[in-house]
NUVO-759311 format. One record per residue: x, y, z of N, C-alpha, C in turn. Coordinates in pm, whole numbers, plus 50000, padded with zeros to 5 digits. Layout:
REM NUVO-759311
XYZXYZXYZ/...
//
This chain:
REM NUVO-759311
682372979983255683102980183382684352988683367/684662996683467685823005183459687082996783461/688173002283397689412994683383689992990683517/690013000083615690622997083743689912985783816/688602984683795687842973783856688072960883780/688132962083647688302950083563689582942783595/690642950183621691922943883647691912935683775/690982938783864690962931783993690072919483996/689492915583882688702903383879689622891283877/689352881283956690262869883974690402861583848/691622856083835691962847683722692112833083765/691882830383893692142816983948691372805983872/690092808283850689282797683787689732794783645/690182805483576690652803583439691872794483436/692802796983525694022788883529693722774583569/692852772883672692582759483723691822750883622/691022757383537690192749683444691022742783337/692182748283305693062742883201692382742783064/691192748683052690532749082921690742762482853/691212772382932691502785582881690352791482802/689162792882859688062799182788688342814082767/687672819882670687842834082645687342841982764/688162851082813687772859282928688402872982910/687702883382945688182896782912688862903783025/688742898883148689332905883261690202896383342/691362901383383692312892983456692852900583575/693062893283685693692899083803695192897983787/695872909383784697312909083765698072908383897/697362907284008698062904284133698492889784129/699632886784186700172873184176699222863084236/698892852684160698042841884211698812828984227/700122829284190700932817184201701622816684336/701912804684380702752802784498704192802684451/704962812684494706342813884451707262810284567/708152801184542709092796984645710192807384660/710332813484778711392823484794712772816984789/713732824584742715102819484737715752821984872/716402811784924717112813185050718302822385030/718532830785130719692839585124720912831585163/721632826685063722802818485086724022825585027/725182819885054726402825584999726482823284849/725852812284801725862809684657725122820884583/725592823584462724932833784381723552829084338/722612838384336721292835284283721402832084134/720802820884095720852816883954719612821983882/719822826683761718732831483677718702823183550/717602816283528717442807983409716912816683295/717552815683179717142823483062716662813982953/715372813882925714792805782817714682814382692/715412810282586715472818582467716052810582351/715772814782230716572809582119717972815382135/718962807782090720342811582124721292806682017/722382814281989723352809881888723902795981922/724152787681822724312791181679723012792481600/721852791381666720612793981593720652808181539/720272809781413720352822781348718972829281344/718762838281438717542846381438717802858481525/716942868381511717162880881583717142879181733/716242870981785716152869181930717382861981982/717922852481906719152845581948720302855481961/720452864081860721522874081865721312883581981/720062887981997719722896982108720092890782242/719722878282261719952871582390721442869782417/722182866282314723632864882331724252878182373/723862888882307724402902082341724012906082483/722762903382521722312906882655723062898982761/723212885882740723922877782838725372881882849/726002885082737727382889982741727472902982820/726512911882797726532924782866726352922983017/725422914483057725202911983200726442905783265/727072896583194728272890183247729432899983258/729592908283156730682917983157730452929183258/729182932383283728862943983366728912940883515/728532928783553728402925783695729292914083735/729702914183860730502903383915729932899884052/729922886984084729442882284215728052887684247/727192888184146725832893384165724802882484141/724842876184027723972864883997724642856083891/724142844083876724672834783777723612832383671/723972834083546723032832583436723172818883373/722032812183354722012798683298721112798683174/721662794183061720912794182935720202780782916/718902781582886718122770082841717702773182697/718452768682596718082771882457716762765482418/715992772782340714732767682287714972761382150/714502749182133714622742082006713242737481960/713202731381843711972725181793712372712681716/711392705181671711722692981595712502696181468/712252707881413712872711481285714252717681303/714672719681428715992725581451716722717581557/718002715481536718802707881632720232713081624/720532722981708721812729881700722822724081800/724082725281767725162721281857725682733781926/725542734082057725912746082133727352745182180/728112755682151729522755982192729652759782339/728652766782391728682770582532727992759782616/728402758982742727782749282832726352753782862/725402744882843724012747982874723492737782973/722582741983057722022733183161721122722683099/720282727283007719332718182943718772724982819/718292717282724717642722482605716152719682615/715352729682580713912727982586713382727582442/712922715882401712292714482270710822718282286/710452729682228709122735182251708022726982185/708382717182102707362708482042707002696782132/707802694782239707642682882323707102686582461/705912681582493705332684082626706232678982736/706862667582713707732661582813708912670782847/709412677782748710532686982774710092698382865/708902703682844708392714082933708302708983077/707782696583094707652690883228709022688783292/709952683683213711292680983265711982693783310/711952704183227712612716783260711942723483380/710622722883387709902728683502710342721883631/710492708883627710912701583746712342705383784/713222706383687714602710183715714652723883783/713882733083731713882746683785713292746883926/712162740383944711492740684074712312733884183/713062723584146713802715884247715152722084282/715582732084208716882738384232716682750784319/717072749884445716832760984539717702773184508/718742771284427719592782684394718982791484286/718062785684209717412793484103716382802984166/716532815684134715612825484190714672831784091/714952830183962714202837683862714282830583727/713192831483650713152826283514712862837983420/713742839883323713602850583224713312844183089/712252848683023711832842682896711792853382788/712522850682678712422859182559711292853682474/710232861682458709002856482401708712861882262/708442852882173707852855582043706882844082018/705662846981975704652836181964705112824881874/705902828081772706372817681683707242807281750/707882810981860708752801381930707962790281997/706682792882029705872783182104704612778982029/704482782881903703222781381831702782766881812/703732757581811703352743481789702852736481914/702992743082029702662736182154702312746482262/701382755282231701102766382321700552761782456/699722751782457699122747382583700202742882681/701192735582632702282730982720703072742882773/703212753082691703922765082736703172771882850/701842773082836701062779382943701062770883070/700962757783054701042748783171702402750283240/703442751483159704802753283211704892765983297/704362776983246704392789583320703662788183453/702512781783448701712780283570702412771483673/703142761483626703732751883719705002756983786/705622767183731706862772283792706582778583927/707432775484025707292781884156708342792884176/708872797784066709822808984068709192820783995/709562833084034709052844683960709552844583816/708722850383728709012850383584709112864783535/710132867483454710222879983379710072876583232/709102882483166708842879583025709212891782941/709942889682834710242900482738709452897982612/708552907282580707752906182458708522912782343/708882904882243709562910382127708572915382022/707312911482034706262916681947705042919882031/704522931882013703282935982080702372941981974/701292935081943700402939481836699242947581891/698952958981831697762966681871696502960181814/695362964281866694062959481817694012944281804/694322937281913694402922681903693042916181884/693052904481825691842896281824691592891681967/690392886981992690072881982126691022870782167/691342862082072692222850882104693632855682138/694162864982061695502869982086695552877382219/694532885482244694492892982368694492883482487/693752872682476693652863082584695012856382610/695722853582503697042847282518698012856582592/698032869182553698932878782616698552880782763/697262881582790696792882982928697212870983012/697112859382953697442847083022698912847183065/699782850182972701222850582999701542861583100/700942873083080701242884683164700822882483309/699702875783327699212873583463700122864283542/700862855783472701752846283538703172851683550/703412863683501704742869683506704802880283614/705932880883682706112891083786706412904683725/707222904683618707572917083550707552914583400/707252925383326707202924783181708192934983125/708932930883022709852939982953709402941582808/709332953982763709132957082621710212967082581/710332969582452711482977382404711142991382358/709872994882354709493008482314708353013482402/708253026682410707143032682484705813029382417/705823028482285704573025482216704093011382249/705023001882264704642988282303704072988182443/704662996182532704142997182668702723002682668/702513013082590701183019282584700163009682523/700613001782425699712991882365699282981482467/700212976782549699862967082653698872972982752/699042985582783698122992182877696742994082814/696722999782695695453004082635694682992682569/695392983082509694722972582431694612959382506/695402958082615695382945382689695052947382837/694892959982879694582963183019695612957783117/696862957883079697942953583169698402965783248/698522964583378698882976183462700252981983425/700332994883422701563001783385702702998183479/702392996483607703432993683706704152980483685/703572971783605704182958783580705082958883457/705032969683378705712970283249706992978583262/708082973383207709362980283207709802982283062/710142994583026710622997282890712152997682892/712752988282820714212987982804714502987182655/715082997382601715332997882457716212986282413/716022982182288716882971682230718342976182243/719182967482298720572970982321721332973982192/722332982482205723172985982091724642984882132/725492983282033726922981782059727612995382052/728362998482157729193010482152730323008282052/730573018081970731663017081873732433030281872/733673029481827734473041681811733953049381690/733753062281709733233070781602734353074281505/734033074781374735013079081276735583067381195/736673069981124737383060081042736563055080923/735593062980877734723058580767735533055680641/736423064780603737153062880478738123051180486/738743049380604739653037980621738903024880605/737703024180661736903011880651736413009680508/736113020280436735713018680296736843012580215/738063017080241739203011280171739342996480205/739172993080331739322979180374738322970080303/737122974880280736062966680221735842969680072/736882975180008736852977779862735692986779822/735482997179901734423006779872734973020979866/736253022079840736903035079837736263043979731/735933056279771735323065779679733853063779655/733233054179724731813051379703730953058379808/729753061979767728713066279862727903053879894/727933049980020727403036980058726033038180123/725063031480062723753029280122723743014580166/723113011580278723122997580321721852994080397/721622981080403720602975380490721102961580529/720612956180641721072942780678720002935580759/720232922680776719322914080851719042901380772/718402891780839718032879480770717012882680661/717332878780540716572882980423715242875480411/714192882880376712882877180353711972887680292/710832883580235709942893180168709512904680257/709412902380389708992912980479709962924680484/711212922380440712222933080442711962943580333/711182939880230710812949280124712032956080060/713082948180035714302953679975714012959379836/713032953879767712712958779633712292973479633/711782978279747711422992479756712643001179729/713782997279786715013004679762715513002679620/715442990379570715932987779434715212996579333/713922998379348713163006579254713513021479266/714043025479383714433039479401715833042179348/716643031779330718063033679300718353040279165/717643037179056718033043178928718133058478932/717163065078993717213079778999718303084479095/718523076779203719603080279297720953079379227/721143068579151722403066279081722623077078973/721533081278912721633091678810722233104478869/721833107678995722353119579062723713117079128/723893104679175725123101179247725663087979192/726373088779081726813076479012727793067979094/728343073579202729263065879287728513058079395/727183058779398726393052179502726413036979486/726533030179600726483015579605725533011579718/724673001779689723712996879789724172982979835/724482981779965724892969080023723692962180086/723452949680049722402941380109723122930880193/723172933280322724002925180412723162914580482/723552902180470722882891580544722382880380456/722312868580513721832857080440720322855980453/719732847180376718282845080381717912838080512/716762841580566716312835580692716282820280678/716892812980774716952798280763715592791680744/714572796680813713242790780797712712792480655/713012803980596712562806680460713312797680361/714602795380387715372786480300714772772480302/714362767680421713762754380432712442753480354/711682764480358710362764380294710422766480143/711252776280101711212779979959712572782879899/713632778779968714952780879914715302795679904/716012799279795716462813079777715562820779681/714292817679686713342824179593713382839279605/713372844379726713322858979744714622865479698/715762859679735717042865479692717142865479539/716712854579478716732853779331715802864179269/714662866379334713742876779287714442890479290/715182893279398715882906079407716972907179300/717682896379278718732896579175718132898979037/716982893079011716292895478883715892910078871/715422915978981715042930178979716252938878949/717392935679012718622943178988719002942778841/718932930878783719272929378641718312937078552/717022936178582716012942878500716162958078505/716582963178621716752977678638718102982578588/719002973478553720312977178502721202983778606/721102979278731721862985678839722842975878903/723262965678828724112955278884725432960278939/725972970978878727242976378927727082984679054/725852986579099725602995179215724942987679331/724842974679320724242966579426725172954979459/725442953179588726282941979631725532933879736/725442920779712724872911579809726022905679892/725912906580024726862899780113726082888380178/726132876980112725252865780145725872857180256/725812862080377726322854380492725752860080621/725782851780726725422856680859726662863680913/726632876880919727852884780940728172885881089/729392882281129729812883981269729682898481311/729422900681440729112914081487730232923981459/731492919881473732592929281449732592933981304/732392924681211732352928481069731122936781038/730002933281099728762940681077728922955181119/729522957381236729682971181284730612979081192/731582972381132732442979281035731632983580914/730802974680861729962978280746729062990180780/728512990080900727603000980938728353014080956/729553013481011730333025681033730783032180902/730943024180797731323029980668730123034480586/728923031380636727683034780563727393049780570/727023055580458726663069780454725193071880490/724313062880445722903063280484722433048880500/721763046180611721203032880635719713033180597/719293023280521717903022680473717183011080540/716113014280610715313003880674713943003680608/713672992780538712372991180472711672979080531/710382980180550709602969180606708192969880550/707552958580542706152958180499705202957580617/705752955880736704922953280854704782965880939/703642972580935703462984881015703422982181164/703282969481205703202966181346704502960481401/705562960581321706842955781371707302965081482/707282959981604707492968581720708912973681729/709882964981697711282968781719712152961481619/713282967181588714222960781497715632961981552/716282950581573717672950681616718582956581511/718272953981383719102959481276719072974681278/717902980081298717722994581306718533000181423/718462993481539719162998081659720672998181638/721212987681575722652986981555723132997781458/722333000481356722693011181262722743024681333/721793027081420721733039581494722983041481579/723403030781648724553031981738725873032981662/725863029881532727073030981452727193044681386/726293053581418726363067181364725783068581226/724923059181185724333059981051723143069681050/723123079480959721853086380933720883076080877/719623076680917718683065980883717473071380808/717083064080705715803066480638715003053680656/713793054880712713073042880754711583043880728/710983032080707709523031280710709063033480855/707843038380875707413042781009706923031481101/707803021681126707453011981231707503019281364/706823014481468706793021681596708183024981651/709113015481640710473017781688711093029981620/710973030781488711563041881412710893055081447/709573055081455708843067381488709303072781623/709493063781718709873067781854711313072781861/712223065581797713643068581811714073080281723/713483081681606713953091981513713343105681539/712513106781640711883119681665712873130381709/714083126281749715093136181789715953140681671/715563136581550716303141181432717433132181391/717383119381429718443109981391718193103981253/717073107381191716753101881060715433107281011/714943101580901713663105980846712833093780807/711543095880788710593085080762709983086480623/709583075180565708823075280440707773064280447/706783065180363705663055780369706083041780321/705383031780372705663017980335705593015980184/706613009380131706703005479990706613017179892/706973029179941706893041179856708313044679807/708683039279690710033041279637710293055779600/709283062979558709483076979520709873085379641/709173083079753709533090479875710923086679923/711263073979916712593069379957713663075979872/713443075979741714393082179649714613096879681/713533104179705713643118479735714393120879866/714123112279966714773113880096716273111280086/716653101080011718073097879995718803109179923/718223113879813718853124679735718993137179821/717963140379898718033152179986719173150980085/719323139280146720393137480245721773137580181/721923131180065723233130980000723653144879953/722693153579935722993167379897723313176280016/723203170980137723333179280256724233172580358/725543174980348726513168980440726263172880585/725923185480606725703190280743724513183180808/723463181180729722273174380782722593160080818/723373153180733723743139280763724603138680889/725523148080901726403148281019725593150381146/724613159481140723793162081259722933149981292/722393143281191721613131081214722473120581284/723703119281238724613109581297724833112481445/725093125081479725313128781619724053126581701/722893130081645721633127981716721413113181744/721743104781646721593090381664722513085081772/723733090081776724683085481878724213089582017/723653101482031723103105782160721983096282203/721113092882109719983084182140720453070182176/721383064982096721773051082112722653048782234/723333059182285724143057282406723273052482521/722053057682527721133053582634720843038682625/720793033582501720433019482482721643010382466/722843015482493724043006982485723842994482569/724402983382524724192970782597724612972082743/725632980282771726042982282909724912988482992/724192997982932723063004183002721862994783005/721662987182897720582977282897720792966883006/722052963183029722352953483135721952958983272/722252971583297721872977783424720352977783440/719652981683334718192982283340717592968383363/718132958183297717632944483318717902939783461/719092942783511719422938583648718472944783749/718072957183724717132963783815715752957183809/715342952883689714082945583678714182932083750/715312925283735715502912383801715362913883953/715962924484009715882926284154714442928984199/713672935984115712252938084148711492924884149/711762916584050711052903784039711452894184150/712702894584191713182885584297712582888984433/712222901784450711632906384577712532903084696/713822904884675714782902984782715972912084751/716672916384854717792925484829718912918784751/719262924584638720372919884557721262931984531/722462931784585723372942884564724092940984432/723902950284342724542949384211726002953484225/726882944284199728322946784210728902947884070/729372959784037729872962183903731272956683885/731512950883769732842945983735733672957583682/734902958783729735772969583682736382965683548/736312974683451736912971583319738432970683329/739062963683236740532963783231741032978083209/742212980883258742822993883235743202995083087/742773005883023742933007382879743433021582848/744613022582790745193035682755744913039782611/744093032082542743883034182398743493048482365/742523053982436742033067282400743043078082438/743683076682552744703086482592745803086982486/746223075482438747273075182337746763080782204/745503078082173744913083582051744813098782056/744673104282176744553118882193745913125782197/746983118282195748313123982216749093125082086/749633136882060750553139081948751983138782001/752933142081915754313142681964754563154982050/753563163782062753663175682145753073173282284/751933166782289751253164382416749853159082392/749063158882498747693153982484746783165582448/745943163582348745013173982299743903175782401/743423188082414742493191482521741123184982504/740483186682390739103182182371739003172082258/737833165682251737553156482141736133158882092/735883154881968734533154281914734143139581913/733243135982000732973121982032734313116082079/734893106782003736183101182045737333105481953/737063115081863738093119781771738763132381826/740103132481836740803144181890740463156881812/740223167681885739893180581823741123189581833/741973189281732743223196781738742973211681749/741803216381703741493230581712741443235281857/741213226281951741143230082093742513231882155/743553227382086744903229282137745243220482255/746173225382337746703217782450746663226282577/746713219782692746843227182818747853220282909/748483228382991749353223183096748543214383190/747313218583223746443210783312746373196183269/746013194183141745803180483093747113172683083/748173179183041749423172083028750053168883163/749823177483263750273174183398749513162083452/748183162083432747393150483476747833137883400/748043139383270748443127983189749793122583234/750693131383274752013127083323751853118683450/750993123183541750743115483663750153101783628/749163101783537748483089183503749443079283437/750233084083342751113074783270752243069983361/752713078583451753713074283550753133063683643/751893065683683751233055883769751083042583695/750713043183569750563030983491751903023683477/752953031383454754273025083443754693019183577/754373026083683754673020983817753963007783843/752723006583795751942994383818752362982983726/752702986183602752872975683501754292974083448/755102984683456756422984183395756372983483244/755262987583185755052986883040755992996782971/756932991782892757933000482829757313010082727/756123006682675755483015782578755033028682644/754973028882778754613041182849755713051582843/756943047382821758093056282837758043068082741/757633065682618757603076882522756553087182562/755483082582626754433091982670754883099582795/755633092982883756213100082997757103111482946/757913108382844758803118482787757993129782724/756943126382648756123136582580755453145882680/754783140082780754053148482876755013156682961/756143150682999757113158383078757663170082998/758013167682872758543178482789757543189782775/756253186382768755243196882758755253205282886/755253198583002755263205783130756513214483139/757633208983101758893216283109758863228683020/758293227382901758253238682808757303249782854/756373246282943755453256482997756083264383112/757233259983160757933266683271758583279383219/758323290583286758773303683239759893309383326/760483320583282761613326483351761263331183491/759963334083518759553338283653759273326183743/759613314183697759453301583772758003297683792/757133303083709755753298683705755483292183568/754263288083548753923280783426752833287983349/752853286583218751713290383134750903277783106/749623279783072748693268483065748213265382923/747923275382844747193273282719748113274182597/748043263882512748873262982392747963259482274/748093266682162747223263982049747773252881961/747073249781853747463238581767748773241081694/749183253781689750473257281627751583257581730/751283252881850752253251881960752693265582013/751783275282002752053288682054751203291182178/751803298082277751023301882395749963311982354/748753310582406747623318882364747433330682459/746633340282415746343352082497745563348382623/744953336782623744173332682740745053331782865/746343329582845747263329082959747343342583032/746963353382963747033366783023745773370283099/744683362983075743383367083132742853357483237/743513346083256743033335783348744033334083461/743513332383584744383329483698744963315483680/746273314583679746933301883647747483294683771/747093299083890747653292884010747343277884018/746083274083988745723259983995746533251683896/746723257183775747503249983675748943248283722/749503258683782750873257683834750953247283945/749923246984031749903236984137749853222884082/749043220683976748963207283915750323203283856/751023212983797752323210083740753293205483849/753233211783964754113207784076753753193884125/752463190884133752023177384170752603167084071/752483170083941752983160883839754493159283847/755203170183867756673169383877757083161284000/756373163384112756663155584232756483140784206/755443137384127755183123184102756233117184010/756653124383907757653118883815759003117583886/759283126683978760513125284059760413112884147/759243110884207759023099484297759263086084227/758813084784101758963071684034760223071083948/761043081783950762163082483856763173071283875/763263065883995764213054984017763833042383940/762543041583900762093030083822762383031683672/762663043783629762843046483487764223041883440/764353038783311765663034883257766713045783279/767963041983275769073051083303769043063183209/768663061083084768673072282989767613082983021/766733080083118765723089883160766193098083280/767463096483317767993103883432767863118883411/767983123483285767893137783259766513143283295/765453134783281764103139183319764033141683468/764613132483547764613134383692765333147283730/766503149783669767293161683704766553174483666/765953174483546765183186183505763983188283596/763303177183631762113177983715762443183683852/763553179283910763963184384043764253199284035/764953203483929765273217683913764003226083905/763103222283817761873229983798761023229383925/760923217583985760083215684104760503225484214/761793225884247762253234284359761983248984332/762253253384210762053267484180760573271084176/759733262084126758293264884119757683265384258/758103256484346757583256484484757913269784552/759113274684530759503287584589758653298884531/758453298584399757753309584332756293310384371/755713299084414754283298884442753983300484592/754943304984669754703306684812753613316784842/753343325584746752303335784767750963331684706/750833319284662749583314684600748413316284697/747263320484644746073322484727745043311384709/745053304984597744023294884568744193282784659/743143278884733743263266984818743623254484738/743103253184616743403241184536744853241284488/745353252884452746763253784414747643249384531/747313254184650748063250184769747983235184790/746793229584771746603215184789747443207284689/747433211484561748233204484461749733205084494/750173216584543751583217984580751943208384693/751063207484793751313198084904751413183784851/750553180284756750613166784698751943164784626/752413174884556753723173884491754833172084592/754773179684702755763178484808755733164584872/754553158984884754413145584943755193135384861/755003135684729755693125784646757193128884636/757573141584637758983144984637759663139684763/758993141184876759553136385002759703121185003/758773114284937758883099684930760073095484844/760453104084750761593100984663762913102284738/763083112984815764373115784874764193120885016/764123111685110763873115685248765063123285307/766253121085254767413128485305767283143385277/766523146585175766353160585138764923164885163/764343159285268762933161585300762703176485325/761703182185261761453196685275760143198985349/760073193685468758843194885546758553209185590/759573217585590759333231485624758383237885522/758583234585397757673239485294756273233585314/756233220885348754933214385371754183221585481/754873224485590754223231085704753723244985665/754513252085588754093265585546752793264985465/752743255885369751553254885285750363249085363/750613238985445749523232785521748943242685622/749803250585684749303260485780748383270585712/748673273685587747813282985516746443276785489/746423263885458745133257185443744363257185576/745073254885685744433254785817743853268585848/744613279185818744123292785841742863295585759/742893291285634741713293085546740523285585605/740753273485651739673265385710739093272385834/739953276885924739483283086048738713295886020/739093302685913738413315185880736993312685830/736773301885758735473299385694734583289585771/735173280685849734373270085912733523275486026/732363269286043731463272586152730913259586210/730003260486303729503248586371728913238386273/728193243186173727573234186076728223234985938/729393240785933730063242485804731563239985821/731983227785799733373223885822734123223685689/734343235885637734963236585505735883248685493/736663248885385737723258785364737233271185293/736063270485236735483281685162734023283085203/733413293785158732013295985191731083288885093/731653280485010730863272784912731633260184876/730883250384828731483238384771731373239584619/732513238684552732493240384407733103227984340/734243229484274734843218584198736093213384272/736483201284241737723195684294737823196384444/736713194784513736703197084658737603187384736/737643174784692738313164584772739813166584785/740423174384693741883176184701742283183784827/741363191584885741723199685001741953190985125/740963183185172741243174385286742293163685253/742323159085129743303149085088744723154385110/744983166385065746333171985078746693174485224/745703178585304745993181385445746323168485520/745683157585482746023144785545747423140285500/747793143285376749153140485331750163148585413/749813161185440750683169485522750853163485661/749773158085716749873151185846750853139485837/750783131685728751663120085713753123124285712/753403136285659754793140885651755273147485779/754353153485855754743161485971754273155986105/753243147186099752613141486220752023152186310/751623163486251750933173886329749463169986343/748993167286465747623162086485746543171586436/746823184686434745803194086387745463191586241/746463188386161746203185686020745293173486005/745573163286082744773150886077743333153586117/743163161286224741813164086275741003171886174/741563182586120740823190886025740573183285895/741563175785849741393168085725740223158585737/740163151285847739103141385863737743147985880/737693158485960736413165285984735883171485854/736743177785778736293184385655735923174185548/736683163185542736373152985442735033146285473/734803143085599733523136985636732363146585610/732613159585630731593169485598731273169085449/732303168785365732093168185221731343155485182/731753144185239731103131485205729623131685242/729293138485350727883139285391727043146985291/727693155185209726973163185109726873156084974/727783146784945727823141084810727453126384805/727253119884920726813105984920725413105084980/724503098884905723153096284953722843081784921/722543073985026722233059685009723313052484930/724563054984966725713048184905725923051684758/725283062284712725453066584573726043080684574/727083082684493727723095884490727003104984391/726843117384430726333127784341727143140384373/728223142184299729163152884331728533166484310/729133176484373728643190084357728713193884209/727603198584157727473201084014727963214983978/728563216183859728953229483814727733237783773/726553231683777725313238983752724703244283882/725293240283994724633243884121725613242384237/726513252384253727413252084368726613252384499/727173246484602726483246284731727103256984822/726293266684862726793277884941726413276385088/727303281385171727083280985316725783288185352/725003281985439723763288085485722563285085398/722803278685283721693275085194721463260085198/720223255585183719973241085181720633234685060/721093222485077721713215184967720643211784864/720893215484739719933212584632719993197784599/718893190784615718843176484587718323173384447/717863183684379717393181784242718583180584148/718583170484064719683168783970719523178583855/720543186883835720493196883729721573194783623/722233183483628723313181083534724603187283583/725643185883502726913192383535727833184383624/727543171383647728463163083724729583158583633/730833160183681731983157783594732903146983651/733553139383560734423128483604735553132883697/736093144883678737243148883757736893149783906/735663153983937735263154984077735113141284141/734583131784064734463118184115735843111984133/736733114384038738083108784046738843114284167/738783127384188739473133084303738923127384434/737603124884437737013118984557737543104884579/737653097084472738163083384484739613083384532/740443092384479741833093184523741923096784671/741053105884711741053109684853740563098184941/739523091384898739013080084975740083069184989/740843066984884741903056984891742913060584999/743303073385003744313077585102743743077385243/742493081585260741873081085393741703066585439/741403057685345741303043485380742643038185428/743713042985369745053038585408745353042285553/744923053985596745203058485734744103054585831/742873052885779741743049385866741013037385806/741633025485808741073013885736739763008785792/739383012685911738153007485972736983017185959/737143027885886736113038385883735183037885762/735263027285683734323025585572734653033385447/735853039085438736193046985319736343038185195/736803025785215736963017185098735613013985033/734593011585113733263008885057732753020984979/732983032985035732573045184963733373046784834/734613042584838735453043184719734863034584607/734443022484643733793013484546732513019884492/731713025384581730453031484540730693043484448/731743051084479732043062784396732463058384256/733253047784245733693043184113732513038584030/731493033284096730313028584022729603039983947/729913052483984729373063983909729773062883763/731003058883736731473057183598730753045583530/730363035583609729783023383555728283024283534/727653035183582726233036983559725413039583684/726043039083801725313041883924725403056883950/724583064383877724573078983883723153083883858/722903096783867721523101683855720793097783727/721523095583617720863091783491720873076783470/721613069283553721683054883535722353050683406/723323058683358724003056083231725513055283251/726153046783172727603045683184728283058483138/729393061783204730203073483167731463068783097/731993057383140733173051783074732733044182950/733473046082840733133039582713734133028482685/733783015882707734743004982691735183002682547/734413007482449734793005182310735953014182268/736113025582333737183034982296738263035982403/737933032082528738843034482638738763048682688/737793056282638737623070182678736513071782781/736453083582838735423086682937734643098782887/733333097782889732493108982845732653120882939/732383132682887732703144982958731713148683068/730873139383109730023142083224728543140383198/727763142983302726323141683295725683155283272/724903156383167724073168283148722723165783216/721803174883195720503173683262719783160783225/719803157283095719033145583050719873135582973/721133138382954721943129382872723403129882914/724173120682860725613120482880726263128682769/727233136882805728003144182704728843134082626/728603132882496729263122582417730763124582402/731253136782412732663139482390733523132782498/734703128682459735613121582549736943128882553/736953140182625738123148682630739213143282719/740353150282719741523145682795741243145582945/740683156482997740453157283142739613145683192/738503142783122737593132283167738243118583159/738933115883049739533102683030740673100283128/741503110483151742593109083249742013107483389/740963114883418740343113683551739843099583575/739153093983474738693080083488739873070783510/740943072383433742083063383444742713064183583/742843076283638743373077683774742473070683875/741163072183856740213065483946740313050383934/740423045483810740503030983790741773025183850/742893031883830744173026783882744263027584033/743403035684095743423036884241743093023684310/742463014584237742073001784296743152991084283/744222994284211745332984884198746272986484318/746772975284367747702975484480747152983884595/745902981484627745212989784727745872988884864/746552977984889747152976185021748372985085041/748912990584930750112998784943749773012884991/
//
């Protein structure tokens, strides 16, 4: 029988018989009666059945990380309720509040929990982390439990075996037929479910094992902290057991040590609790005997404990090569492997499906199971090639960003909404304001232009552009918080702007690492940079009354430079330069109304109006014949000019042009800014194909403009668009990946065609910070 026909054979009789006879074909259309959740003001509750800390196992750790990620990522979206899985042989004390504990050995517990779930109208979904070992003592009760639930079920398979026996295949089919959605962690697992179990592809969702975002670098500092200074560190970790095949590495070490006598192999993690109950520390003792017999005791360290995640990530970040050995060719996924990848470890691994899939981009290399000679050769080759290790590390970080827990949370939430079959608006939680990366990028001269991942790249030098933006951001932060630690950065960024001011009352932009102006200042039009400097000076003047008395000299210098620069730029042609100048004038006027210079505002605003009238047509309400970068500053500045002059023409054009822009960059409440890979030209259709090149600065400028338009037009929906635009940083973008990195406080440099640019430069991070702070004191 053909596969498509086989899938449509009914499963009703099999379920009703309760005898579970062997059957090869199952109908994957829902055969259960599912009680819909009422649309109430209360949050939809999602029950999560899983092993959970303090139980020590991979699924428990996974579930804790996932639940933390979902809680941190979303607010007012759904409520997560943990039902820990226990057995007669385990009885843990949970520090977190749990609704109920399900002892999988007790039929009565299954009945009790099913009744609790079915009777609670607020519960909309049941999520189960599945491993056959969790239910092996009472499988029939587990299947009865699944059948009796009147809520949709999402099942996550942590193990998917190819070439199943008839009995195993039947079990997977049984569970799958009663689940609304299925989650697996690799493409190979998805293909196995399709090809070996005849499960429809449309029901399967691939979500990679989550990984922790970490700050890149500091390897030598961490080695010193953990008494590994001067060592070449090889490591592996996880709950210890024979399946880990640690002896494969031990047998490879003598030749590795001969070539690299500073090498140390860390074996991180305690023995699996179940193994300790069955046979004590037999395996660990076996490994210690092997170490002694091989004479490598000075090169092997056992860290015999269940390591907290913060400490574990430190060990991984100081690791030079991570070694993953396994005896199980069917091990679908490994959390230990995933965490090593996200910590920037070059990896040498046995070819489990997870490793084969993930390392294909060059993040590591593979060797045959239990082949110590191949492992030894691979390690020696990598230790001899610093460039290769560095490239592997970067490749791994690119791969693992996609699987960051923040991104895994988004992917899971999307699966939950599919299973619920009701509209659920995902509301992202805004991260706390964090200046860590901006301060890390700043020297006593100013903020460095670019970074390599999150490490400042001093070779890129400095720019007036970035330091002017940084001055605005840090002044805004001080305005919001009064944090005295901001003052030294206000002084640093202001001094940089001041030093760029030249005798012709204009500014230079580019400064190298030796603090010298570069030749690039002679070849690039600097009008936009000069305009940004005026905006920044206007803002520092505006907040200067809040600064301590000893900062009075900054205000006086800023006023002097501001007035002369505004005069010098009266002939500026760039629409964005004009817009930045108007923004500077706006804040200057707010500082000292007695010295209001609205005449200058009118002169600059009229020039924007003239530019608009020259280019606009019936279907093109814009200032140029194309939409390029930083578009939102143009209508934003014109509306500011209206606020200062009350000229209705400015208001009319600002609103018409801004709404025109919004119509081009918002689709279904999702922002997709004009890409630097594809400017939008007048008379041409808007390209809807995503080609990469979306940058944080364009989203930030849009958010700042939306905030100001909301202030003047509070009933026009600008605030909702502002929220939607900010979600671009949180993962609501064409790639569905986070742009803001909460582990560093930095912002990635934008969306490429298929990936996020890992670098976290000054422009991107400052842009994010300005966007984030726009939501504070929104009523002002």
